[in-house]
N, C-alpha and C positions, 0 to 999 in steps of 0.2 A: 442795298438795291440802288442801281444807278438812277440818277435823275435824267430827265429827257433832254436831248439835244438833237436837232435834225442833222442829217448827213451833210447837206450843203453848207450849213453853218460851220460844222466841224471841219470840212475840207478847207473852207475859206480861212478859218481861224488857224488851222494847222499850217497851211501854206504861208500865211503871214508870219507865223512864228519862225518857220524855217528860213524864210527870206530875211527876217531880221537877224537871225544867227549868221547867215551868209554875209550880210552887209556889215556886221560887226566883226567879221574875221573868222568865223567858224569854218573849219574844213569840212567838205562834204563827207569825208571819211569819218569825221567825229560825230556826225549826226546819227543817233541810234535808230534801229529799225522801229517801225510803228507797231509796237506790241500792245497787248491789252494793258499791261502795266503802264506803258508810256501814255496810252490814251486816258487811263484813269488819272494819272498825274496831270496831264494836260487839261482834262476836264475840271479837276479840282482847282487848278490855277486860274481857269477862265470864269468859274462860278456861273456857268450857263445853265439855264433851266428851261428846257423845251421838251423834245420828244426823247424816248429812250434810245440808248445805244442798241444796235442790232446784237442779238445774242450769238448768232452763228459766225464761225470763223470766216466763212466765205463772204459774209457781209463786210468784214474788215478788209479782206483782200480786194473787194471792189472799191472800198474807200481809199486804200493805198493807191490803187490804179488811178483813181480820180485825182488824188493829190499830185501824183507824178505827171498826169496829163496837164493839170493846171500849171504846174511849175514849168513844164517843157514849152508851154505857149508864151511864157513871159520872156521877152528878149533880154531883160536885164538880170535874169536869174540863171544860175548854173543848170544846164539841161540834164537833169538826172534821169538816167534810164533805169537804174537800180541802185539801192544803197550799197556802198562799198565799205568794207571794214579792214583796215590795216592795223596790225598790232605793233605799236612802237616798241623797239627793243629797249632793254634796260639801259640806263646811262651810268655805268659804273665809274666813269671819270668825272661826273658832274660836280663832285665835291671839290675838285681841283680848280673850278672856276673862280673860287674866292681868292686864289693866289694871284690872279691877274687884275690889277687895279683898274685898268681901262675898261674891263667888262662890266664894271659897276656904273659906268656913266650912261647918260641918255643922249640920244641924237634926235632933234626935232620932237622932244618930249617922249620918245619911245626908247625902251632899253636897247642898247647897242647889240646887234647880232653881227659878229665878224665872220663873214664868209669870203674873205680875201686872203686866206692863208697861203695860197700858192705864190702870192706876190710878197707878202711878209707876214710873219706871225706876231702875235702880241707877246709881251714879256712878263714873266712872273715876278713877283716882288723880290724873290731871291736873286734874280739877275740884276734888277735895279739896285738892290742893296749892295751887291758885290761891287758894282761899278762905283757907286757913291762911297762905299767904304774905302776903296782903293784911293780915290782922289782925296778923301778926308784924312786918311791915316798913313798912306804908304806911297804917295805919289813921288816917283823918282825915275830917272832913266835906268835902263837895265844893262848889265854886263859891262859897265864902264866906270863904276865907282866903287871905292872901298868903304864908303860911309854906310851907316846902318840902314837907312832907307833904301839905298840902291841895292844892297844885299837882300833886303826883304822883298823888294819888287822883283828882283831877278829870280829869287826862289819861287815866288808866286807864279811868275810867267812860265818858268821851266816846268813847274808842276802841271800846268795846263797841257803842255805838250805831251806829257806822260798820260794824262787823262784822255786826251783825244785818241792816242794810240790804243789805249785799252777799250775805248768806246767803239771804235771801228775794227777792233781786233787785228791791228797791225803788229808786225813782229817787234817793233821798238819805236821809241820816240824819235830815233834818227830818220824814220820814214816820213815825218810830219813837217811840212813847210807851211808857215803862216803867210797868208796873202789877204787882200782886202775882200775877196768874195769869189764866187764861182767864175765870173767873167774874167777877172784878173788871173785866176788860176789856170784857166784854159789858154789864155793868151801867153802866160808864162811857159806852159808846156809847148805851145806852138813855136815860140820864139827861142826855145833852147833845144828841146828834143826834136821838134819838127825841123828846125834849121839844120841840125846835124844828120837827121835820118832820111829826109825826103829830098829826092833828086828828080831831075827831068824824066818823065815817063812813068814815075811811080804813081800809085793810086792810093787815095785816101777815101774811106767809106764813111758816110754819115747816113742816118736814117731820115725817112720822110717826116718823122715826128719831132725833129730837133728844134730847140730854142735857138734863136738867132745867135746867141753866144757860143753855141757849139756848131755853128755853120760858118760864120764870118771869119774867125781866125784861120780855119782850114781853107776856106775859099781864097783868102788873101795869100796864104802860104803857097797854095797850088799855083796861083797866078804868078807869083814871084819865082817859083821853082820850075815852071812849065810842067807841073805834075797834073794829075787828073782827079777831079772830085766826082765820086760816084755816089748814087743815092740808093739806099736799101728801101725797097718798096714795102707798102703796107696794104692790107685788104680793106674792104668797106667797113669792117668792124673796128678798124684802127689797130689791128695786130700786125706784127712783123710777119712777112712771108719768108719763113725760114729757108725753104728750098731755093727761093730767088736769092736770098742772102748768100747761101752756100755757093750758088752758081757765080755770084759776083766775085767771090774770093779767089785769088790766084797768087802766084808768086810775085806779081806786080803790086799786090796789096801790102803796103807798109804800115798802115795805121787804120784802125777802126775807132771812130769817135761816136759814142752813142749815149743817150740818156738812160738812166736806170728806170725812171718813171717820167712819162711825158707831162710837161707842165700845162698843156692845153686840154688834153682829153683824158689824162690820168692812166694811160696804158702802162702796165708793168711789163717791161720787156723781158724776154727770156735770156737774160744777160749771161747766166752761167754757161748755157749752151753756145751762145754767140761768141763768148770769149774763148771757149775751147776750140771752136771751129776756126777762129782767127789765128790762134796760136798754132794750130795744125799747119797753117800755111806760112807760118813764120812772121805773122803780123803782130803788132803791138795794139793794146786796147786802152783808150782813155774813156773812163766812165764818169758821166756827169751825174752826180748824186744829189743835186740841189733839191729835187723833189722827193727823193726816197729817204733822206737822212732823218726827217722828222716823223716818219711813218713806220719804218721797218727796222728790225735789228740788222746791222751791217757787219759783215765779216769779210774784209778785203782779202784776207789770206785764203779763205775758202773760195771766194769768187775768182781769185788769181788774176785780177785785173792788174795792168801795169801802172795805171794812174787812176786815182779816184779823187774827185773834186767836189767840194760843197761849201755853202755859205752858212754863217752863223745866224743870220737874221730870219731864216726860214725854219729854224729849229729852236725858236723861243729865246735866242740869244740876240746880241746887239748887231746893228749894222756896222759895216766897215771892217769885218773880219771874216776870213774864210780859211779853208785848209786844202792843200794839195798833199795827198798821199802818193808816194812813189816807191817802187821797189828800190831797195838801197843801191844795188849795183847800177841802176839807171840814173839815180840822182847823183851818184858819185862821178858818173861819166859826163855830166852836163856842165857846160860853161855857165858863168853867172849871167843873169839877164840884166839886172840893174846893179850898178856899182856905187860904192860910197862907204860911209861909216858903218862899222859893225859887221862887215862881211870880209874883212881882210886879216891877214897875219902880219904882213910887212909891206910898206909902201916907200918907194923912192921915185925920183923923177924919171928914172929909166926903166924900172920894172916893179911889179907888185906880185905878192903871193896872196892868194885868196884863202879864206877859211874853208874848212870842210863843210860838206852838206850836213844839216840843212841851213846852217847860218850863212853859207855862201849865197843863198837866195833871198836873204832878208836884209837888204841894204837899208840904212837909215833907221830912224827911230820907229819902232813898231807902234801899232795902235794898242798900247799896253793894257789900258783899262778895258778895251773891247775884248782882248784875249782873256782877261780875267772874267769878264762877263760870259764869254763862251764856256769857260770852265764851269761856271755856276749853272749854265743851261744844261750842260752835260750831267752834272750832279742831279739836277732836278729831274731830267728824263730818266736817269737810272734809278732814282728813288721810286718812280712809278713802274718802270720796266717796259722796255720797248715791245716785248711780246704782248704785254697787256694792252698797250696803246694800239698795236696793230689789230688785235682781235676786236677791240671796241670800235675802231674806225671802220673795219670791214662791215660790222653790223650797221653802223650809221650810214655808210654808203649804200648798202642794199636798201635800207629804208628810204633814203633820199630818192633813189632811182624809182622805187615803187610809187612814192608819193607824187613826184613830178610827172610821172607817166599818166596820172589821172587828170592833169590840167589840159583842157581843150586847146588844140592848136599848138601846144608846146611840143617841140621836137628836140630830143636829146641828140647831140652830135656824137656819132660812133657808139659802139657797144663792145668794147674790148673784153676779152675773157676775164682779165683781172684789172679792175679799175681802182685806182688809189688816189685819194686826195681831191681830184678835180672833176667837176661835172659841168660840161658846157652845154648850152641850149639856146634856142631861139623860140619865139612865139610868133607864128605866122600872122601878119597883119599888124603887128605891134613893133614900133620902132625901138631900137635899143636905147635911145636917149629917153624916151618916155618910160620905158621899163626901168631904167636906172633911176629916174626921178621918183617914180612911185615907190621903188624899193628903198631909196634913201629916205624918203619922207616917213617910211615905216621903221626907220632905224636899222635897215639891213644894208650892210656894206659888202658888195661884191663888184667884180670888175666886168666892164664891157670893153671890147676892142679886139685886136689881133693877137694880144698876149705874147708878142715877140715870137710868134710861130706862124708867120704868114704862109710858108710852103705847106705846112700841115693843114691849115684851114682851107687853103686853095684846093687841096685834094678832095675835101668834102664840099667843094663849091660854095665856100663861105669866105667872106672877107673879115667879118667881125662877129663875135658871139658874146653872149653873157656867160660868165663862168662862176659857179659857186664852188669854193674850195674850202675844205674842212680841216680842223685841227682837233687836238685832244679835248679841248674845252667845249666843243659844239655838242648840242643835244638834240634828241628827236623833237622836243618841243620847239626848238628853233627851226627845224625842218618844217614842222607843221605851220609855223608862222609864215615862212617863205611860201609855202603852198597856198595859204589863205590869200596872201597879197597877189600871187600870180593868178589865182582864180578871179580876183576882183579886177585885175588888169584886163582880162578878156572882155569885160563888160563896162569898163569905165568910159565916160563920155569923151575923155581927152585922147582916146586912142583911135588911130586909123584902123579900119577893119572891124569896127564895132558892128 
């Protein structure tokens, strides 16, 4: 038999409990419905003895309504109209978090939550160990020495070229050129292939979604060559307008340079169809894979792109290393970009003969340890399976979208059909600097700014946004924590728009 508690006391007590949970970081979606069982538990915890609970269910419905009315009148509480329940997906990759030492640290006394993966990913211990092992036991220059360490280092370096080719399903290691990253890779293509292929009056197509690194080299080239840079439009959802793209293609189109995945809004472009349409007009395609390589299985042979470029540091590898894949007949036709040691066959003061591709494009001492680290990152990803990573991250993204949509005044930027990796947003009335400060104090690392994609953001009438970007080690619990902090941001004293 229930002891007695009056409804007003119960409403006040329950409201205070809910508000304490909100203030401590509980998500609204995590607060259970006010069932009889919940009331019994709450009653027992309060040890209140007054009047009896109403026996009729309708009485409890009236109590629920009273609680929600009370909460909605409090300016510092989340205005709940009805309890919301989101079921977090499983976290099948959560066990891999222990492989990343930095994820064990705390920031401002809070566990680090790394939501800045589109800028750079964290590194598993296997990658750190591979780099350390190289410097500890094998450090030597490559391809230039007959001694044991040089031969070991050369074999290790060359093996990574094979592993990269297998990872992206290229025909052979001869298709793989090592560069410092995606930016250098695109500049390499612009300054070799572009110099040879683009002439006055020719057209180069880029999309509205591009990172500056896939705009500026082509803009510069077109200005130098008196060629024309054209922009492939997108719709308000952030998806490519394929019919408009097809209309832009013509015999004047010599090159299409597009991202596989947008770095700022996460759009997965329909690249297979876009590549086929470009080839039908005789145009070549450069695919920026910086944001797709850590999230998707890549098959450059099936895609039929002419060039594919990516960075190591976004796929759990080290900074300072990247890859250009090129079709072999195209690489063989290109002049060297940088010249010096390691890319020659014979040199005199009057003439020189250069090495074959890909060594022709790798002048000077390579970032050998970083290439070794890239190989370890590939091994790590393959041990998990890219299809497994893709499936888990798709579930996480869907959950993140659903959770953030519950935050008052929060607006997600764009809504592409297929969003991968990146989730940009703003909160009306909340400055990005205040938002970043509160998130940082909670141990959450994400980026605010234009994300090197100013034309894309301008299309959505934004100059700067917050961007949460996800990796294989992120979990629904971290999404919940992000949501809790964003809910509190709406009602914190330090915010304009309170």
